[in-house]
gemmi code that builds the backbone of each chain (N, CA, C; Angstrom):
import gemmi

chains = {
    "A": [
        ("UNK", (-98.692, -76.870, -39.990), (-98.973, -75.532, -39.468), (-99.999, -75.629, -38.337)),
        ("UNK", (-99.659, -75.025, -37.205), (-100.588, -75.016, -36.077), (-101.768, -74.103, -36.390)),
        ("UNK", (-102.969, -74.613, -36.187), (-104.174, -73.805, -36.386), (-105.143, -74.052, -35.238)),
        ("UNK", (-105.740, -72.957, -34.793), (-106.804, -72.999, -33.798), (-107.960, -72.185, -34.356)),
        ("UNK", (-109.122, -72.805, -34.468), (-110.264, -72.137, -35.085), (-111.453, -72.215, -34.129)),
        ("UNK", (-111.865, -71.041, -33.646), (-112.995, -70.979, -32.733), (-114.303, -70.828, -33.509)),
        ("UNK", (-115.384, -71.261, -32.881), (-116.719, -71.094, -33.449), (-117.738, -71.169, -32.323)),
        ("UNK", (-118.974, -70.818, -32.663), (-120.060, -70.956, -31.700), (-120.479, -69.674, -31.008)),
        ("UNK", (-119.775, -68.579, -31.252), (-120.152, -67.331, -30.625), (-121.450, -66.781, -31.189)),
        ("UNK", (-121.995, -65.768, -30.512), (-123.235, -65.166, -30.983), (-123.872, -64.304, -29.918)),
        ("UNK", (-125.123, -63.924, -30.182), (-125.883, -63.085, -29.271), (-126.715, -63.965, -28.348)),
        ("UNK", (-126.637, -63.706, -27.059), (-127.399, -64.476, -26.076), (-127.937, -63.526, -25.024)),
        ("UNK", (-129.089, -63.826, -24.504), (-129.695, -62.971, -23.487), (-129.038, -63.195, -22.124)),
        ("UNK", (-129.070, -62.178, -21.273), (-128.557, -62.358, -19.909), (-129.256, -63.536, -19.230)),
        ("UNK", (-128.451, -64.334, -18.536), (-128.967, -65.539, -17.898), (-128.946, -66.756, -18.793)),
        ("UNK", (-128.657, -66.551, -20.072), (-128.662, -67.654, -21.025), (-127.366, -68.437, -21.042)),
        ("UNK", (-127.317, -69.411, -21.954), (-126.159, -70.300, -22.076), (-125.653, -70.317, -23.504)),
        ("UNK", (-124.382, -70.654, -23.627), (-123.748, -70.772, -24.932), (-122.555, -71.705, -24.799)),
        ("UNK", (-122.291, -72.476, -25.850), (-121.106, -73.336, -25.868), (-120.262, -72.940, -27.056)),
        ("UNK", (-119.016, -72.617, -26.788), (-118.104, -72.278, -27.863), (-117.056, -73.367, -28.034)),
        ("UNK", (-116.492, -73.418, -29.233), (-115.638, -74.523, -29.637), (-114.312, -74.014, -30.195)),
        ("UNK", (-113.321, -74.877, -30.119), (-112.036, -74.594, -30.737), (-111.537, -75.877, -31.384)),
        ("UNK", (-111.339, -75.812, -32.688), (-110.805, -76.958, -33.420), (-109.312, -76.763, -33.621)),
        ("UNK", (-108.532, -77.741, -33.191), (-107.074, -77.648, -33.262), (-106.532, -78.572, -34.344)),
        ("UNK", (-105.469, -78.120, -34.996), (-104.799, -78.950, -35.989), (-103.345, -78.546, -36.106)),
        ("UNK", (-102.538, -79.415, -36.692), (-101.135, -79.107, -36.943), (-100.202, -79.406, -35.793)),
        ("UNK", (-100.709, -79.979, -34.703), (-99.869, -80.374, -33.574), (-100.577, -81.488, -32.801)),
        ("UNK", (-99.850, -82.127, -31.904), (-100.424, -83.200, -31.097), (-101.206, -82.579, -29.951)),
        ("UNK", (-102.496, -82.427, -30.153), (-103.384, -81.703, -29.225), (-103.284, -82.252, -27.809)),
        ("UNK", (-103.213, -83.553, -27.686), (-103.231, -84.195, -26.371), (-101.952, -83.984, -25.572)),
        ("UNK", (-100.949, -83.329, -26.156), (-99.695, -83.049, -25.450), (-99.734, -81.736, -24.680)),
        ("UNK", (-100.754, -80.911, -24.915), (-100.739, -79.538, -24.406), (-101.883, -79.226, -23.455)),
        ("UNK", (-101.557, -78.432, -22.419), (-102.598, -77.704, -21.733), (-103.204, -76.732, -22.760)),
        ("UNK", (-104.478, -76.400, -22.582), (-105.150, -75.434, -23.442), (-105.901, -74.425, -22.588)),
        ("UNK", (-105.992, -73.214, -23.098), (-106.633, -72.124, -22.358), (-107.663, -71.395, -23.204)),
        ("UNK", (-108.576, -70.727, -22.498), (-109.455, -69.724, -23.095), (-109.051, -68.371, -22.497)),
        ("UNK", (-108.919, -67.374, -23.366), (-108.606, -66.002, -22.970), (-109.635, -65.102, -23.634)),
        ("UNK", (-110.147, -64.105, -22.916), (-111.171, -63.239, -23.508), (-110.733, -61.776, -23.486)),
        ("UNK", (-111.414, -61.002, -24.335), (-111.122, -59.579, -24.448), (-112.421, -58.839, -24.677)),
        ("UNK", (-112.853, -58.108, -23.676), (-114.054, -57.283, -23.818), (-113.783, -56.167, -24.826)),
        ("UNK", (-114.818, -55.655, -25.483), (-114.615, -54.624, -26.505), (-113.813, -53.434, -25.986)),
        ("UNK", (-112.725, -53.130, -26.651), (-111.887, -51.994, -26.291), (-111.080, -52.164, -25.019)),
        ("UNK", (-111.062, -53.375, -24.467), (-110.372, -53.628, -23.200), (-109.182, -54.559, -23.382)),
        ("UNK", (-108.538, -54.900, -22.260), (-107.368, -55.759, -22.302), (-107.722, -57.239, -22.271)),
        ("UNK", (-106.682, -58.038, -22.126), (-106.820, -59.492, -22.164), (-107.058, -60.044, -20.760)),
        ("UNK", (-107.920, -61.064, -20.684), (-108.219, -61.717, -19.411), (-108.221, -63.236, -19.627)),
        ("UNK", (-107.350, -63.932, -18.905), (-107.374, -65.389, -18.927), (-108.648, -65.870, -18.250)),
        ("UNK", (-109.299, -66.882, -18.847), (-110.581, -67.360, -18.338), (-110.462, -68.732, -17.676)),
        ("UNK", (-109.827, -69.672, -18.381), (-109.780, -71.049, -17.873), (-108.710, -71.824, -18.618)),
        ("UNK", (-108.224, -72.890, -17.989), (-107.365, -73.820, -18.720), (-107.612, -75.249, -18.263)),
        ("UNK", (-107.098, -76.191, -19.066), (-107.358, -77.604, -18.829), (-106.107, -78.403, -19.147)),
        ("UNK", (-105.827, -79.376, -18.298), (-104.666, -80.243, -18.447), (-104.820, -81.149, -19.673)),
        ("UNK", (-103.722, -81.721, -20.082), (-103.717, -82.549, -21.295), (-104.791, -83.632, -21.282)),
        ("UNK", (-104.969, -84.297, -20.143), (-105.922, -85.403, -20.073), (-107.270, -84.988, -19.480)),
        ("UNK", (-107.439, -83.686, -19.244), (-108.695, -83.175, -18.708), (-108.859, -83.338, -17.218)),
        ("UNK", (-107.831, -83.834, -16.525), (-107.955, -84.145, -15.104), (-107.839, -82.924, -14.192)),
        ("UNK", (-107.298, -81.842, -14.710), (-107.200, -80.601, -13.930), (-107.781, -79.459, -14.742)),
        ("UNK", (-108.530, -78.610, -14.059), (-109.142, -77.444, -14.706), (-109.053, -76.278, -13.735)),
        ("UNK", (-108.778, -75.106, -14.256), (-108.681, -73.912, -13.436), (-109.471, -72.795, -14.088)),
        ("UNK", (-110.023, -71.911, -13.240), (-110.879, -70.831, -13.733), (-110.543, -69.521, -13.024)),
        ("UNK", (-110.770, -68.414, -13.720), (-110.726, -67.119, -13.057), (-111.951, -67.027, -12.151)),
        ("UNK", (-111.832, -66.329, -11.038), (-112.909, -66.296, -10.044), (-114.245, -65.848, -10.630)),
        ("UNK", (-114.215, -64.908, -11.557), (-115.452, -64.309, -12.066), (-116.316, -65.281, -12.861)),
        ("UNK", (-115.766, -66.433, -13.260), (-116.564, -67.395, -14.027), (-116.746, -68.722, -13.292)),
        ("UNK", (-116.121, -68.881, -12.148), (-116.245, -70.139, -11.406), (-117.706, -70.441, -11.098)),
        ("UNK", (-118.102, -71.681, -11.338), (-119.472, -72.098, -11.097), (-120.417, -71.802, -12.248)),
        ("UNK", (-119.968, -71.011, -13.223), (-120.817, -70.679, -14.375), (-120.257, -71.262, -15.680)),
        ("UNK", (-118.938, -71.278, -15.810), (-118.293, -71.764, -17.033), (-117.648, -73.124, -16.772)),
        ("UNK", (-117.620, -73.963, -17.799), (-116.942, -75.256, -17.709), (-116.095, -75.471, -18.959)),
        ("UNK", (-114.809, -75.709, -18.746), (-113.906, -76.015, -19.853), (-113.813, -77.537, -19.986)),
        ("UNK", (-113.744, -78.014, -21.222), (-113.587, -79.444, -21.467), (-112.864, -79.637, -22.784)),
        ("UNK", (-112.487, -80.882, -23.051), (-111.775, -81.179, -24.289), (-112.094, -82.595, -24.736)),
        ("UNK", (-111.911, -82.824, -26.034), (-112.053, -84.150, -26.628), (-110.789, -84.389, -27.442)),
        ("UNK", (-109.844, -85.108, -26.866), (-108.568, -85.318, -27.548), (-108.708, -86.152, -28.820)),
        ("UNK", (-109.704, -87.020, -28.863), (-109.911, -87.830, -30.064), (-110.337, -86.980, -31.255)),
        ("UNK", (-110.984, -85.842, -30.935), (-111.470, -84.950, -31.996), (-110.682, -83.638, -32.036)),
        ("UNK", (-109.578, -83.566, -31.285), (-108.737, -82.356, -31.274), (-109.572, -81.096, -31.032)),
        ("UNK", (-110.419, -81.158, -30.043), (-111.364, -80.068, -29.809), (-111.365, -79.609, -28.357)),
        ("UNK", (-111.537, -78.312, -28.202), (-111.636, -77.665, -26.894), (-112.988, -76.980, -26.828)),
        ("UNK", (-113.590, -76.987, -25.637), (-114.925, -76.421, -25.479), (-114.962, -75.478, -24.271)),
        ("UNK", (-115.914, -74.542, -24.320), (-116.219, -73.737, -23.152), (-117.729, -73.618, -23.053)),
        ("UNK", (-118.297, -74.256, -22.044), (-119.732, -74.150, -21.774), (-119.951, -72.973, -20.837)),
        ("UNK", (-120.744, -72.011, -21.287), (-120.962, -70.788, -20.509), (-122.430, -70.700, -20.117)),
        ("UNK", (-122.694, -70.721, -18.835), (-124.054, -70.626, -18.303), (-124.224, -69.351, -17.499)),
        ("UNK", (-125.465, -69.009, -17.232), (-125.774, -67.815, -16.419), (-124.988, -66.601, -16.914)),
        ("UNK", (-125.023, -66.387, -18.205), (-124.210, -65.323, -18.805), (-124.674, -63.937, -18.373)),
        ("UNK", (-123.706, -63.054, -18.241), (-123.931, -61.674, -17.812), (-123.385, -60.713, -18.865)),
        ("UNK", (-123.801, -59.462, -18.779), (-123.308, -58.474, -19.724), (-121.796, -58.359, -19.722)),
        ("UNK", (-121.211, -58.522, -18.566), (-119.755, -58.381, -18.459), (-118.997, -59.565, -19.064)),
        ("UNK", (-119.713, -60.590, -19.507), (-119.077, -61.698, -20.219), (-118.946, -61.407, -21.714)),
        ("UNK", (-119.530, -60.296, -22.164), (-119.404, -59.919, -23.571), (-117.939, -59.698, -23.924)),
        ("UNK", (-117.464, -60.441, -24.916), (-116.046, -60.382, -25.260), (-115.769, -61.246, -26.483)),
        ("UNK", (-114.611, -61.038, -27.058), (-114.056, -62.006, -27.997), (-113.339, -63.063, -27.166)),
        ("UNK", (-113.677, -64.314, -27.433), (-113.071, -65.432, -26.706), (-112.053, -66.107, -27.619)),
        ("UNK", (-110.814, -66.167, -27.137), (-109.726, -66.795, -27.871), (-109.374, -68.142, -27.248)),
        ("UNK", (-109.123, -69.089, -28.097), (-108.539, -70.372, -27.708), (-107.025, -70.210, -27.857)),
        ("UNK", (-106.248, -70.701, -26.890), (-104.800, -70.538, -26.951), (-104.099, -71.808, -26.499)),
        ("UNK", (-103.028, -72.146, -27.204), (-102.217, -73.291, -26.804), (-101.351, -72.886, -25.619)),
        ("UNK", (-101.310, -73.733, -24.616), (-100.622, -73.397, -23.366), (-99.429, -74.329, -23.182)),
        ("UNK", (-99.203, -74.757, -21.982), (-97.998, -75.503, -21.619), (-97.916, -76.885, -22.269)),
        ("UNK", (-96.696, -77.240, -22.667), (-96.443, -78.564, -23.230), (-96.282, -79.606, -22.134)),
        ("UNK", (-95.753, -79.197, -21.009), (-95.383, -80.178, -20.011), (-96.321, -80.238, -18.829)),
        ("UNK", (-95.723, -80.437, -17.676), (-96.498, -80.597, -16.456), (-96.909, -79.260, -15.846)),
        ("UNK", (-96.203, -78.199, -16.209), (-96.508, -76.881, -15.650), (-97.933, -76.482, -16.003)),
        ("UNK", (-98.622, -75.879, -15.052), (-100.014, -75.457, -15.279), (-100.086, -74.454, -16.424)),
        ("UNK", (-99.068, -73.606, -16.530), (-99.052, -72.652, -17.634), (-97.634, -72.181, -17.885)),
        ("UNK", (-97.260, -72.035, -19.133), (-95.968, -71.477, -19.508), (-96.182, -70.172, -20.277)),
        ("UNK", (-96.739, -70.291, -21.438), (-97.035, -69.132, -22.278), (-98.000, -69.597, -23.359)),
        ("UNK", (-98.672, -68.617, -23.974), (-99.646, -68.905, -25.031), (-98.969, -68.664, -26.374)),
        ("UNK", (-98.517, -69.737, -27.009), (-97.709, -69.533, -28.212), (-98.515, -69.536, -29.515)),
        ("UNK", (-99.715, -70.058, -29.483), (-100.602, -69.981, -30.638), (-102.006, -69.606, -30.166)),
        ("UNK", (-102.654, -68.748, -30.954), (-103.985, -68.262, -30.640), (-104.895, -68.465, -31.859)),
        ("UNK", (-106.174, -68.664, -31.589), (-107.137, -68.646, -32.671), (-107.491, -67.210, -33.031)),
        ("UNK", (-108.416, -67.063, -33.963), (-108.828, -65.727, -34.413), (-109.904, -65.135, -33.499)),
        ("UNK", (-110.478, -65.965, -32.645), (-111.462, -65.493, -31.688), (-112.896, -65.639, -32.175)),
        ("UNK", (-113.807, -65.763, -31.218), (-115.234, -65.792, -31.513), (-115.923, -64.827, -30.561)),
        ("UNK", (-116.814, -63.991, -31.107), (-117.453, -62.933, -30.325), (-118.708, -63.456, -29.634)),
        ("UNK", (-118.756, -63.258, -28.329), (-119.936, -63.579, -27.531), (-120.516, -62.262, -27.028)),
        ("UNK", (-121.772, -62.022, -27.366), (-122.450, -60.800, -26.945), (-123.622, -61.171, -26.058)),
        ("UNK", (-123.620, -60.647, -24.846), (-124.698, -60.913, -23.897), (-125.527, -59.641, -23.767)),
        ("UNK", (-126.727, -59.692, -24.295), (-127.572, -58.503, -24.306), (-129.018, -58.899, -24.538)),
        ("UNK", (-129.927, -58.109, -23.979), (-131.351, -58.354, -24.209), (-131.853, -57.533, -25.401)),
    ],
    "B": [
        ("UNK", (-104.443, -62.761, -6.118), (-104.003, -62.730, -7.506), (-102.824, -61.770, -7.663)),
        ("UNK", (-101.947, -62.084, -8.604), (-100.807, -61.222, -8.879), (-101.233, -60.119, -9.847)),
        ("UNK", (-100.984, -58.882, -9.453), (-101.331, -57.738, -10.303), (-100.127, -57.369, -11.159)),
        ("UNK", (-100.391, -57.105, -12.438), (-99.348, -56.709, -13.380), (-99.626, -55.268, -13.823)),
        ("UNK", (-98.644, -54.394, -13.665), (-98.814, -52.986, -13.993), (-97.807, -52.580, -15.052)),
        ("UNK", (-98.302, -52.118, -16.181), (-97.440, -51.682, -17.280), (-97.335, -50.164, -17.309)),
        ("UNK", (-96.195, -49.690, -17.766), (-96.044, -48.257, -18.019), (-95.110, -48.036, -19.202)),
        ("UNK", (-95.388, -47.005, -20.031), (-96.583, -46.160, -19.931), (-97.814, -46.872, -20.495)),
        ("UNK", (-98.975, -46.243, -20.423), (-100.175, -46.799, -21.032), (-100.152, -46.604, -22.540)),
        ("UNK", (-99.496, -45.556, -22.975), (-99.333, -45.316, -24.402), (-98.071, -44.503, -24.634)),
        ("UNK", (-97.552, -44.593, -25.845), (-96.372, -43.824, -26.197), (-96.371, -43.572, -27.689)),
        ("UNK", (-95.727, -42.495, -28.067), (-95.567, -42.142, -29.461), (-94.075, -41.915, -29.716)),
        ("UNK", (-93.526, -42.582, -30.697), (-92.100, -42.483, -30.979), (-91.863, -42.460, -32.482)),
        ("UNK", (-90.697, -42.025, -32.866), (-90.346, -41.934, -34.286), (-89.767, -43.246, -34.781)),
        ("UNK", (-89.894, -43.471, -36.071), (-89.276, -44.645, -36.681), (-87.770, -44.613, -36.393)),
        ("UNK", (-87.254, -45.734, -35.955), (-85.844, -45.840, -35.618), (-85.526, -45.605, -34.155)),
        ("UNK", (-86.489, -45.091, -33.401), (-86.266, -44.843, -31.971), (-86.176, -46.161, -31.194)),
        ("UNK", (-85.508, -46.075, -30.073), (-85.488, -47.175, -29.107), (-86.669, -46.980, -28.166)),
        ("UNK", (-87.476, -48.027, -28.009), (-88.691, -47.936, -27.203), (-88.600, -48.939, -26.059)),
        ("UNK", (-88.966, -48.482, -24.865), (-88.932, -49.350, -23.694), (-90.272, -49.321, -22.984)),
        ("UNK", (-90.782, -50.507, -22.694), (-92.030, -50.678, -21.944), (-91.702, -51.471, -20.687)),
        ("UNK", (-92.225, -51.016, -19.570), (-91.943, -51.709, -18.323), (-93.194, -52.395, -17.781)),
        ("UNK", (-92.961, -53.451, -17.028), (-94.027, -54.246, -16.427), (-93.588, -54.595, -15.014)),
        ("UNK", (-94.443, -54.322, -14.055), (-94.123, -54.609, -12.664), (-95.164, -55.559, -12.074)),
        ("UNK", (-94.684, -56.593, -11.404), (-95.563, -57.560, -10.747), (-95.737, -57.190, -9.282)),
        ("UNK", (-96.895, -57.508, -8.728), (-97.189, -57.162, -7.340), (-96.447, -58.058, -6.340)),
        ("UNK", (-95.857, -59.146, -6.824), (-94.988, -59.994, -6.014), (-94.012, -60.679, -6.952)),
        ("UNK", (-92.990, -61.297, -6.394), (-91.986, -61.919, -7.238), (-92.579, -63.050, -8.083)),
        ("UNK", (-92.245, -63.037, -9.372), (-92.712, -64.078, -10.283), (-91.536, -64.779, -10.963)),
        ("UNK", (-90.345, -64.662, -10.356), (-89.145, -65.248, -10.937), (-88.982, -64.735, -12.368)),
        ("UNK", (-88.887, -65.646, -13.332), (-88.787, -65.226, -14.751), (-90.022, -65.632, -15.545)),
        ("UNK", (-91.131, -65.850, -14.849), (-92.355, -66.329, -15.502), (-93.160, -65.179, -16.103)),
        ("UNK", (-92.538, -64.502, -17.065), (-93.126, -63.308, -17.641), (-93.054, -63.396, -19.158)),
        ("UNK", (-94.190, -63.139, -19.807), (-94.281, -63.218, -21.256), (-94.787, -61.897, -21.818)),
        ("UNK", (-94.417, -61.626, -23.059), (-94.847, -60.403, -23.750), (-95.583, -60.772, -25.039)),
        ("UNK", (-96.665, -60.065, -25.304), (-97.473, -60.283, -26.497), (-97.668, -58.963, -27.228)),
        ("UNK", (-97.828, -59.073, -28.547), (-98.137, -57.940, -29.412), (-99.519, -58.176, -30.006)),
        ("UNK", (-100.372, -57.163, -29.953), (-101.693, -57.303, -30.574), (-101.952, -56.119, -31.485)),
        ("UNK", (-102.167, -56.427, -32.753), (-102.546, -55.401, -33.725), (-104.060, -55.335, -33.807)),
        ("UNK", (-104.609, -54.180, -34.191), (-106.068, -53.998, -34.192), (-106.789, -55.078, -34.983)),
        ("UNK", (-107.806, -55.664, -34.355), (-108.621, -56.680, -35.003), (-107.969, -58.038, -35.135)),
        ("UNK", (-106.800, -58.200, -34.529), (-106.069, -59.467, -34.643), (-105.893, -60.118, -33.283)),
        ("UNK", (-105.561, -61.411, -33.307), (-105.248, -62.120, -32.075), (-103.870, -61.706, -31.575)),
        ("UNK", (-103.639, -61.804, -30.286), (-102.298, -61.530, -29.758), (-101.270, -62.498, -30.339)),
        ("UNK", (-100.025, -62.032, -30.350), (-98.909, -62.828, -30.856), (-97.819, -62.843, -29.794)),
        ("UNK", (-97.300, -64.028, -29.490), (-96.232, -64.150, -28.501), (-94.926, -63.598, -29.053)),
        ("UNK", (-94.306, -62.685, -28.296), (-93.008, -62.125, -28.687), (-91.864, -62.708, -27.868)),
        ("UNK", (-92.021, -62.647, -26.556), (-90.980, -63.021, -25.601), (-91.596, -63.943, -24.552)),
        ("UNK", (-90.919, -65.017, -24.207), (-91.375, -65.881, -23.120), (-90.247, -66.066, -22.106)),
        ("UNK", (-90.633, -66.436, -20.911), (-89.666, -66.604, -19.819), (-88.759, -65.384, -19.685)),
        ("UNK", (-89.350, -64.224, -19.774), (-88.716, -62.917, -19.552), (-87.776, -62.455, -20.649)),
        ("UNK", (-87.006, -63.382, -21.239), (-85.973, -62.918, -22.173), (-85.773, -63.804, -23.401)),
        ("UNK", (-86.559, -64.844, -23.553), (-86.409, -65.742, -24.702), (-87.259, -65.270, -25.870)),
        ("UNK", (-86.617, -65.097, -27.014), (-87.297, -64.595, -28.206), (-88.052, -65.742, -28.878)),
        ("UNK", (-89.339, -65.562, -29.099), (-90.132, -66.582, -29.783), (-89.643, -66.715, -31.230)),
        ("UNK", (-89.657, -67.917, -31.736), (-89.228, -68.180, -33.102), (-89.980, -67.299, -34.091)),
        ("UNK", (-89.225, -66.695, -35.021), (-89.826, -65.878, -36.068), (-90.000, -64.412, -35.707)),
        ("UNK", (-89.764, -64.070, -34.457), (-89.915, -62.670, -34.018), (-88.621, -61.906, -34.325)),
        ("UNK", (-88.717, -60.719, -34.905), (-87.508, -59.956, -35.248), (-86.617, -59.696, -34.037)),
        ("UNK", (-85.329, -59.679, -34.278), (-84.354, -59.534, -33.183), (-84.334, -58.137, -32.578)),
        ("UNK", (-85.057, -57.179, -33.156), (-85.125, -55.853, -32.538), (-85.950, -55.878, -31.243)),
        ("UNK", (-86.700, -56.960, -31.041), (-87.450, -57.132, -29.798), (-86.586, -57.893, -28.787)),
        ("UNK", (-86.554, -57.393, -27.555), (-85.838, -58.107, -26.502), (-86.537, -57.881, -25.171)),
        ("UNK", (-86.323, -58.818, -24.260), (-86.913, -58.718, -22.942), (-85.874, -58.951, -21.870)),
        ("UNK", (-86.099, -58.335, -20.712), (-85.179, -58.524, -19.592), (-85.940, -58.400, -18.279)),
        ("UNK", (-85.253, -58.789, -17.198), (-85.826, -58.654, -15.874), (-86.061, -59.975, -15.182)),
        ("UNK", (-86.288, -59.883, -13.897), (-86.650, -61.037, -13.079), (-87.181, -60.527, -11.754)),
        ("UNK", (-87.889, -61.380, -11.044), (-88.458, -60.945, -9.776), (-89.752, -60.184, -9.976)),
        ("UNK", (-89.696, -58.866, -9.850), (-90.907, -58.062, -10.003), (-90.841, -57.046, -11.141)),
        ("UNK", (-89.671, -56.785, -11.676), (-89.512, -55.726, -12.675), (-88.979, -56.268, -13.998)),
        ("UNK", (-89.704, -55.934, -15.068), (-89.403, -56.472, -16.384), (-89.484, -55.369, -17.438)),
        ("UNK", (-88.777, -55.600, -18.546), (-88.723, -54.602, -19.607), (-88.826, -55.276, -20.967)),
        ("UNK", (-89.623, -54.679, -21.844), (-89.646, -55.039, -23.267), (-89.013, -53.873, -24.017)),
        ("UNK", (-88.034, -54.168, -24.843), (-87.357, -53.138, -25.624), (-87.489, -53.423, -27.109)),
        ("UNK", (-87.838, -52.383, -27.854), (-87.775, -52.429, -29.318), (-86.581, -51.553, -29.684)),
        ("UNK", (-85.544, -52.145, -30.250), (-84.290, -51.406, -30.422), (-84.382, -50.321, -31.504)),
        ("UNK", (-85.206, -50.558, -32.508), (-85.370, -49.591, -33.596), (-86.800, -49.710, -34.099)),
        ("UNK", (-87.659, -48.813, -33.661), (-89.084, -48.901, -33.947), (-89.365, -48.857, -35.443)),
        ("UNK", (-90.197, -49.783, -35.905), (-90.599, -49.847, -37.304), (-92.102, -49.586, -37.436)),
        ("UNK", (-92.549, -49.134, -38.598), (-93.990, -48.844, -38.767), (-94.880, -50.043, -38.445)),
        ("UNK", (-94.403, -51.244, -38.732), (-95.212, -52.441, -38.490), (-95.287, -52.805, -37.000)),
        ("UNK", (-94.575, -52.070, -36.148), (-94.612, -52.343, -34.714), (-95.752, -51.601, -34.015)),
        ("UNK", (-96.508, -50.817, -34.772), (-97.671, -50.139, -34.190), (-98.651, -51.196, -33.715)),
        ("UNK", (-98.932, -51.189, -32.416), (-99.708, -52.259, -31.795), (-99.865, -51.945, -30.316)),
        ("UNK", (-100.629, -52.796, -29.643), (-100.688, -52.769, -28.192), (-99.901, -53.963, -27.660)),
        ("UNK", (-99.097, -53.708, -26.645), (-98.233, -54.735, -26.074), (-98.700, -55.067, -24.654)),
        ("UNK", (-98.749, -56.366, -24.362), (-99.195, -56.837, -23.061), (-98.137, -57.723, -22.418)),
        ("UNK", (-97.914, -57.527, -21.129), (-97.143, -58.505, -20.365), (-98.128, -59.460, -19.687)),
        ("UNK", (-97.645, -60.640, -19.320), (-98.492, -61.661, -18.700), (-97.624, -62.526, -17.807)),
        ("UNK", (-98.107, -62.790, -16.591), (-97.354, -63.676, -15.702), (-97.954, -65.067, -15.746)),
        ("UNK", (-97.054, -66.071, -15.781), (-97.487, -67.463, -15.749), (-96.956, -68.152, -14.490)),
        ("UNK", (-96.638, -67.370, -13.483), (-96.085, -67.914, -12.237), (-97.145, -68.624, -11.416)),
        ("UNK", (-98.344, -68.057, -11.391), (-99.413, -68.659, -10.613), (-100.767, -68.399, -11.253)),
        ("UNK", (-101.707, -69.271, -10.952), (-103.071, -69.132, -11.438), (-103.856, -68.229, -10.508)),
        ("UNK", (-104.652, -67.273, -10.982), (-104.912, -67.038, -12.400), (-103.771, -66.301, -13.090)),
        ("UNK", (-103.455, -66.750, -14.300), (-102.479, -66.036, -15.099), (-103.055, -64.646, -15.371)),
        ("UNK", (-102.292, -63.618, -15.168), (-102.812, -62.255, -15.295), (-101.979, -61.439, -16.274)),
        ("UNK", (-102.669, -60.524, -16.934), (-102.056, -59.650, -17.929), (-101.940, -58.225, -17.391)),
        ("UNK", (-100.965, -57.495, -17.914), (-100.945, -56.066, -17.703), (-102.059, -55.412, -18.503)),
        ("UNK", (-102.259, -54.117, -18.292), (-103.379, -53.417, -18.929), (-103.091, -53.030, -20.375)),
        ("UNK", (-101.847, -53.208, -20.789), (-101.485, -52.920, -22.176), (-100.788, -51.572, -22.348)),
        ("UNK", (-99.918, -51.510, -23.348), (-99.233, -50.277, -23.750), (-99.427, -50.099, -25.249)),
        ("UNK", (-100.061, -49.013, -25.617), (-100.323, -48.739, -27.032), (-99.155, -47.958, -27.612)),
        ("UNK", (-98.551, -48.482, -28.664), (-97.393, -47.859, -29.304), (-97.803, -47.298, -30.652)),
        ("UNK", (-97.520, -46.018, -30.844), (-97.849, -45.329, -32.096), (-96.595, -44.695, -32.684)),
        ("UNK", (-96.681, -44.349, -33.944), (-95.586, -43.666, -34.633), (-95.842, -42.158, -34.597)),
        ("UNK", (-94.809, -41.404, -34.213), (-94.916, -39.944, -34.163), (-94.851, -39.354, -35.578)),
    ],
}
model = gemmi.Model(1)
for chain_id, residues in chains.items():
    chain = gemmi.Chain(chain_id)
    for i, (resn, *xyz) in enumerate(residues, 1):
        res = gemmi.Residue()
        res.name, res.seqid = resn, gemmi.SeqId(i, " ")
        for name, pos in zip(("N", "CA", "C"), xyz):
            atom = gemmi.Atom()
            atom.name, atom.element = name, gemmi.Element(name[0])
            atom.pos, atom.b_iso = gemmi.Position(*pos), 0.0
            res.add_atom(atom)
        chain.add_residue(res)
    model.add_chain(chain)
structure = gemmi.Structure()
structure.add_model(model)
structure.setup_entities()
C-alpha cells in the first residue's frame, strides 16, 4: 500500500525557518518525481515545488523561489522541504504528493499524504 | 503561467442528477488535464488523469472529456458521497496550476 506521511509542521514566526518531511512507503520511491502542494486555510490548491527522481532537477513556484528548497533522500525514502524567510502567506497545509513515474516533469498526483500544517504568525 | 478557470464555483443538485463542471485553460494544454476530489479535512484524491482516463478504483459515474483549452468533468448520477470540492489541474507546463475549485452540494 502506498503511503505518504508528512511531519514537521508547526507555528513559526515571520522571517523564521522550518523543515518539513515526507516519509514514503509501499512503492519504489526513487522511480518517481515528487511534489509539495499547499492549501491555505479555506483556499484552493497551489503546487509549490517538485524534484526529479535523482534530485538533479528541481522546480518551484515563483512565490517561494530563493526561500524554499526541496530535496530527497532515496536511501531513506524521504522528501524534504526547507522553508526559510517565512511569511504569513505561507501559512497552509503542506501536502506531499507522488508525481510522474517517467521522464516527464509532471503527469498527475496520484497519491497524497494527509498534510502537515505550517502556521506563520507572531 | 497557465491560468485555469473552473465554472461554476459552486452548485447544488439532487441525488441522481447529472452534474457537469467545466475547466478552461488560458492556452492550449493538449490533454494534460487532471481532476481531483477533495472532501472537507481530507487530502485531494485523483479522479481523472490525461483529460479522460479514469483512475483505478474511481466509480464509473465519473468521466472526463476535452482537449486543448476546454475540459469537462461529469458525474452521471450524483450520489451523497460525491459532496466535495473538485479541482482541475494542468500538467502541461511548470508551474502546474489548479483551478479555483467547484463546490458540489446536495439539494
